[in-house]
C-alpha positions in Angstrom: 0.0 0.0 0.0 2.8 2.4 0.8 4.4 1.6 -2.5 1.3 2.7 -4.4 1.1 5.9 -2.5 4.7 6.7 -3.2 4.3 5.9 -6.9 1.3 8.3 -7.2 3.1 11.1 -5.4 6.2 10.5 -7.6 4.2 10.7 -10.8 2.4 13.8 -9.7 5.6 15.5 -8.9 7.1 14.6 -12.3 4.4 16.4 -14.2 5.2 19.8 -15.6 4.2 22.6 -13.3 2.5 25.9 -14.3 4.2 29.0 -13.0 2.5 32.0 -11.6 3.7 34.1 -14.6 2.0 31.7 -17.1 -1.2 31.9 -15.1 -1.1 35.7 -15.1 -0.4 35.9 -18.9 -3.4 33.5 -19.6 -5.7 35.6 -17.4 -4.6 38.8 -19.1 -5.3 37.3 -22.6 -8.7 36.1 -21.4 -9.6 39.5 -20.0 -8.5 41.4 -23.1 -10.6 39.1 -25.3 -13.6 39.2 -22.9 -14.4 42.9 -23.2 -14.8 43.0 -27.0 -17.0 39.9 -26.9 -19.1 41.6 -24.1 -19.6 44.7 -26.2 -20.9 42.6 -29.0 -23.6 41.2 -26.7 -24.4 44.7 -25.5 -24.9 46.1 -29.0 -26.9 43.0 -29.9 -29.3 43.6 -26.9 -29.6 47.3 -27.9 -30.4 46.4 -31.5 -33.0 43.8 -30.3 -34.7 46.4 -28.1 -34.7 48.9 -30.9 -36.3 46.4 -33.3 -38.8 45.3 -30.6 -40.0 48.9 -30.0 -40.6 49.5 -33.7 -42.4 46.2 -34.0 -44.6 47.1 -31.0 -45.4 50.5 -32.5 -46.3 48.9 -35.8 -48.7 46.5 -34.0 -50.3 49.3 -32.1 -50.8 51.3 -35.3 -52.2 48.3 -37.1 -54.6 47.4 -34.3 -56.0 50.9 -33.9 -56.2 51.3 -37.7 -58.3 48.1 -37.9 -60.6 49.4 -35.3 -61.1 52.7 -37.1 -61.5 51.1 -40.5 -64.1 48.8 -39.1 -66.3 51.8 -38.3 -69.1 52.9 -40.6 -68.1 55.6 -43.1 -70.7 58.0 -41.6 -69.1 57.7 -38.2 -65.7 58.9 -39.4 -65.7 62.6 -38.8 -62.8 64.8 -39.5 -60.8 64.9 -36.2 -60.4 68.7 -36.5 -64.2 69.0 -36.4 -65.3 66.5 -33.7 -63.6 63.9 -31.5 -63.6 60.4 -32.7 -65.9 57.9 -31.0 -64.6 54.3 -31.4 -66.4 51.2 -30.0 -68.9 53.5 -28.3 -66.1 55.3 -26.3 -66.0 59.0 -26.9 -62.7 60.8 -27.3 -61.0 57.5 -28.0 -57.8 59.1 -29.1 -55.1 59.9 -28.0 -54.3 56.6 -26.4 -51.4 55.7 -24.1 -50.1 52.2 -23.8 -47.3 50.9 -21.5 -45.3 47.9 -22.6 -42.4 46.8 -20.5 -41.6 50.3 -19.3 -41.9 51.9 -22.8 -44.9 54.3 -23.1 -46.5 54.4 -26.6 -48.7 57.5 -27.4 -51.1 56.8 -30.2 -53.2 59.4 -32.1 -55.5 59.2 -35.1 -56.1 61.9 -37.7 -59.0 61.7 -40.2 -59.5 64.1 -43.0 -61.7 64.3 -46.0 -59.9 63.9 -49.3 -61.2 65.0 -52.7 -60.2 62.7 -55.4 -58.3 64.6 -58.1 -58.4 63.2 -61.6 -58.0 64.7 -65.1 -59.5 63.2 -68.2 -57.4 63.5 -71.4 -57.5 61.9 -74.7 -54.9 61.8 -77.4 -55.5 60.8 -81.0 -53.1 58.8 -83.2 -51.3 61.9 -84.3 -50.6 62.6 -80.6 -52.8 65.7 -80.6 -54.7 66.5 -77.4 -58.4 66.2 -77.9 -60.4 68.6 -75.7 -61.7 66.9 -72.5 -65.4 66.1 -72.5 -67.5 67.7 -69.7 -67.2 66.2 -66.3 -69.2 63.1 -65.8 -72.5 63.7 -63.9 -71.4 61.7 -60.9 -68.2 63.7 -60.3 -69.9 66.0 -57.8 -71.4 63.1 -56.0 -68.0 61.6 -55.0 -66.9 64.6 -53.0 -66.7 63.9 -49.3 -66.8 60.2 -50.0 -63.1 59.6 -49.4 -61.3 59.8 -46.1 -57.6 59.6 -45.3 -57.0 57.9 -41.9 -53.5 58.3 -40.3 -52.6 56.6 -37.1 -49.4 57.9 -35.5 -47.5 56.1 -32.7 -44.8 58.0 -30.7 -42.5 56.7 -28.1 -39.2 57.5 -26.4 -36.5 55.1 -27.5 -32.9 54.8 -28.7 -32.3 56.6 -31.9 -29.3 56.6 -34.1 -27.3 58.3 -31.4 -25.7 55.8 -29.0 -27.1 56.3 -25.5 -29.3 59.3 -26.3 -33.1 58.7 -26.0 -35.2 60.5 -28.6 -38.9 60.6 -29.6 -39.5 58.1 -32.3 -42.5 58.1 -34.6 -44.3 55.5 -36.7 -47.2 56.5 -39.1 -49.6 54.3 -40.8 -52.0 55.8 -43.4 -54.8 54.4 -45.5 -57.8 55.6 -47.5 -61.5 54.6 -46.9 -64.1 55.3 -49.5 -67.9 55.3 -49.5 -68.6 55.2 -53.2 -71.7 53.1 -53.1 -74.2 55.2 -51.3 -75.6 58.1 -53.5 -73.4 57.6 -56.5 -76.1 56.2 -58.8 -77.5 58.7 -61.3 -81.2 59.2 -61.1 
């Protein structure tokens, strides 16, 4: 038994030892390589938060846009004239939503748009033929087109590293009511 113990001790002592200088050099190389890798993770997290906030803003804009577009055309009043009533709730906008500490401010703007079109005809000789009189239904399509714009604002990281700025996402669409009252009598 004592022979085995001596043999193990002897083989352990014959192994090459690591000096303190070698350990310090290895630690220094590890620390020097660690900080750039750490900064890569930090920038990745910042980019992920930036993309997440834009995605969240887009989802809020889409959700509120769907609610407004689902309303009857007659209920869509110009927001400069009267407050918008959505789902039976008066003064529905502006809205404020809090998601994981980021506050999103949402507003909706509705305005009447007059469709602008011009009717021109050109013959084979490329000469402009005078435009015929406006169709009889042209006056009836006024106030039958509305532009709906949903704007979401939030405070987030902009292009400046470390500086928080107000970011903005806008979603716009048109809604038309060309069916009611457009038939010539």
